[in-house]
N, C-alpha and C positions, 0 to 999 in steps of 0.2 A: 327595407326590412328583408326582402327576399335575398339580396346579396349578402347581408349579414348572416342569415341562416345557412346559405350555401358555403360561405367562408368558414363558419363554425363547423359545419359538417366535414369539410375537407381537412380542417385542423384536427378534429377528433379522429378521423380515419387515418391520417398520417401518424398521429401519436400512437394509435392502437397497432398500426403496422410496425412501427419502430419497436414497440414493446414486444410484439410477437417475434420479431427478428432477434431481439436481445435474448429472449427466453430460449429460442432454438440455439443460438450461438453459445449460450452458457452451457446447455446440455452437450453440445458438440465439443467444446473446449474441455469440459469436465471439471470437477471440483472435489477436493478432499479437504474438508475443514473440520476434522476431528481435533478437539482441543489438546488431547494428549499425544497426538501423532508427532513423530520426529521429522516428518516432511509434510508440508501442507500446501494447498493451492486454493486461492480465493478468486472469484470472478464477480465483478460488479459492473454490469452493463445497464446503464440507465437506472441504477438502483443504488441503495446504500447498504453497507455491510459492516459488521463489527466482528472481531475475532480476538480471542484471548488464548494464548498458548500456555499450557501447563506441562509441556514436554520435559522429560528428565534427560533428554539427549537431542536437542534440536539441531538438525543438520541443514535443512533447507526449507525455503518457502518461496512461493510464487504468487504474486498479486497482480491482477489485471483490472484496471479501472478505466472504463470507457463511458464518458458522460455519466459517471457515478462516483461515489466516494467510499473509501474503505478506512476503517480504524483498526490498526493491528497493535495489540498490546502483548509484548514479549517479556514483560518484567517478571512474570512468574515462571518462565522457562529457564532451563539450564542448558547452556550451549554444549554441543559436542566438544570433546577435548581438542579436536582438530579445527574447531571453529564452525561457523554456520554461514550459509549464503542465502541472501534474500534478493530475488529478482523481481523488480517492479516495473510494470509497463503502465503508463498513464496517457490517455488521450482525452483531452477536454474533461478531466476529472480531477480528483484529489485523493491523496493517501497520507495518513498520519501514522507513524511508527513510534511506539514508545519502547525504549530500550533501557537496560540497567545502566546506571551511572558508572559502574565498575567495568563495563565492557569497552573494548577498543572497537569503535565503529569506523570502518573504512568505506568510503563512498566513491564509486566510479559512476559518473553521470554523463548522459547525453541528453541535452535539453534544447528544445526548439520552441520558443514562444511560451515558456513556462518559468517556474521558479522552484528552487530547492533551498530549503531552510534547514540548517543543521544546528541543533542546540544540544550538543553533547560535548563532554570534555575533549580537549585536544588529545589525540592518541599519544603524543609525545609525553604527556604528563602522567600517563598511567604506568603502573609497574610492568616490568617484563613478565610475560606469562599471563597477562590479562586475557580473558576470553575474547575472541575476535568475531565480530559480525561484519561480513563483507556484504555490502549493498551495491547491487548493480541496478541503476535506474535509467530507464528510457522514457522520456517525457515529451509530449507534444501538446502545447497549450493547456497545461495543467499545473498542479501544485503538489509538492512533496514536502512534508515536515518530518524530520527525525529528531526526537527529543527525549529527555529524561524527565519524568514526572517529578522526581526528587529535586530537580534543579529549578530555581526560580530565576535563573539567568536567561536573558533573551538575546544573548550575544550570538550573532550569526557567523558561522565559518563556511566558506565555500571553497 
């Protein structure tokens, strides 16, 4: 019984220490998650986050998920005429991005031990001049899904 209590104590201490480090790291990295902002930054370190953009000229976003998860809904946003860029970094976490079906979603990915699932229309099928969302994803042992809520297709493009 004494070993069990000692093990439980060290488990709780380690968890509290990791949570404190995550809180400090979030403060150091900084965050700007105002829903109508044209540029946003989200951080989820050992935590879960949701974000819905209503920007009328979305230019950029940055998402960092380390041992946490982030849901990013961009369907109410209007992209900047020059397009928007979304930088995503995932380490042992997960991110889901919802984009408009009419957007051209271009993904540049660097994946090590994770998976990227893209459920958006093939950019070649969209008309010229469609708004462009450039996604740059760096992922280590995590998961990323980019989808359209309007689509019930689960066809995966990589």
